[in-house]
C-alpha positions, 0 to 999 in steps of 0.5 A: 531530537531526530524524527526518523521515518522509514518508507518501504516501496514494493514494486513489480509486475502483476503476480510477482508476489508484492503483496505476499512480501508486503503483508508479512513484512509490515506485520513483522515491522509493526508498521501500517501497509498502504496498498494501491487498492486501499488508496484507490478505494479511499480516494474514490469514496472521498471524491464520490466516484470510482475509477475504472478497473485497470 
């Protein structure tokens, strides 16, 4: 049985509308959205420190 997986990466310059595109796209497709900020915050919590802001 095939186990198909789909990963969509949204990349672009600051202010280009990545989140504006990504959130409704994830909602429409019924898939989770893993944003950079969520990933950074989660790892900071796991590692016990927060990296400096970019």
